[in-house]
N, C-alpha and C positions, 0 to 999 in steps of 0.2 A: 614680603608678602605676608608672612606670619600666619598662614593658614595651615591646617593639619596636613602633614605629609611632606613629600619631597617634590620640589619644583626644579626643573632643569631644561636646558637647551641641548639639542643634539641634531646632527645631520644624519644620524644612524637610521632613523625610522622613516620609511617611505610612506606616502599617503596615496592609496590607490584611488583612481577615479571612481566615484560613487560609493566609497566605503562607508559614508555616513547615511546612506539611503535607508538602512534598517535600524538606525538609531535616531539621532536628531541631526539636522543640518548643521554642519560645522564641527561635529564631534568625530574625532579621528583617534587613532591609536591601535589599529588592528595589528600592525607590525610590532609595536611596543609590547602589546599583550602577548603575542606569540613568542617574542624574544624573552620576555620576563617569565613566562610560563616555563620555558626550557631551563632558565637559570634557577628558578625556584625548585624545580624537580631535581636539578643537580645538587641542591642544598638539602634534599631529603623531604621536600613537601610534595605529597601526591596530588598535584593540581588537576582538577576536573577539566572538562572541555571549557573553553572560554565562553562566558555568558555575556551577551550584549545587553546593556542597560541604556536607558535614555541619556544618561550622563557620561557613558564611556563603557569600559569593559570590567568585568568582575572575574577574578581568578580565585575560585573557591579552593582553599587549602585543606579544610576539614569541615565536617558537618556535626560531629558528635564529640564531646557533650554539648558543644556550641559551635556556631558557624564562625570560622576564622578565614578571612579573605583579604585579598589585595584589590583595590580599585585603581584603575588607570585611565587616563584620558588626556585632555589638552585644553589649552586656552590659545586662541589664534589671533593673530594680527590680520584681521580681514581687509585692512587697507592695503595689504601686500598682495592681495589676490584679485583677479578679475571677477566680476559678478558671476556666480554660478560655479566658479572653480575653487579648488582647495588652495590654501596659501602655500608658498614654498615651505618645505620642511624646516628650513632655517628660521622662519618667522613664527614657528610654533613653540609655545612653552608647554612642555609635558609635565604631567602631574601623576604621582602614585602615592598610595597610602595603605597602611595596614589597619584593619579593624576587626571587631568581633560582634556577633549578635547572639544573644541568649534567647532561645525559643520561649514563647509566652508562658507555657505551663511550667517550665523549669524556673522562670523568674518568680512565679507565684509561690512555688513550693520550696524555694530555698535560694540562698545567695550563691552565685557562682562567680568566682574571681577570674576574669579573662585577662587581667592586667599582665601577668607574666608571659602568656602566649602571644599577646599583641606586641609586647615589648621585644620579645625574641624575634618575631617575624619582622618587626620594624627595623631591628638591628641588621638582620640578614638582608633586607631590602636596601638599606643604606650601604652595606658592603658591596652588594651587586652593582649598585649605581656608581659608587666611588671607584670601583675596580676597572671600569671601562673608560679608556682615554677619549672616546668620542662623546662622552657625557660630561657636561659642565653644570654642576649643581649651582642653583641660584639661591635656594632656601631649603633648609631641612629642619626637622624637629630638634 
């Protein structure tokens, strides 16, 4: 796949009926986000409440001096589902990634190196995913 982040298969994460109603049709990962939030908190990240985005879920790990967060969501094989239904969880490819955003004013008034924090969070994310026997990584950074 060679896209940013971790791509994996797992039967671990349920898809609730209608969980994509407040995001975009076919975007799942509520249970992935809940599980990942708990694991990140165990690793010392004070994760805020899960934020629904149109592309998936955002797990905000810090806001200052820059926003550091994990995004998670899915790609689904919609041919494996009946029209209007979620696909079976085994047909879903899950995705998560670590990233940072520097607020506009901080960008104008100085350079801020987010690399070390993103690299550390990305490493923690990889350790969390690799440590679960129900997760099979397909691609990773």
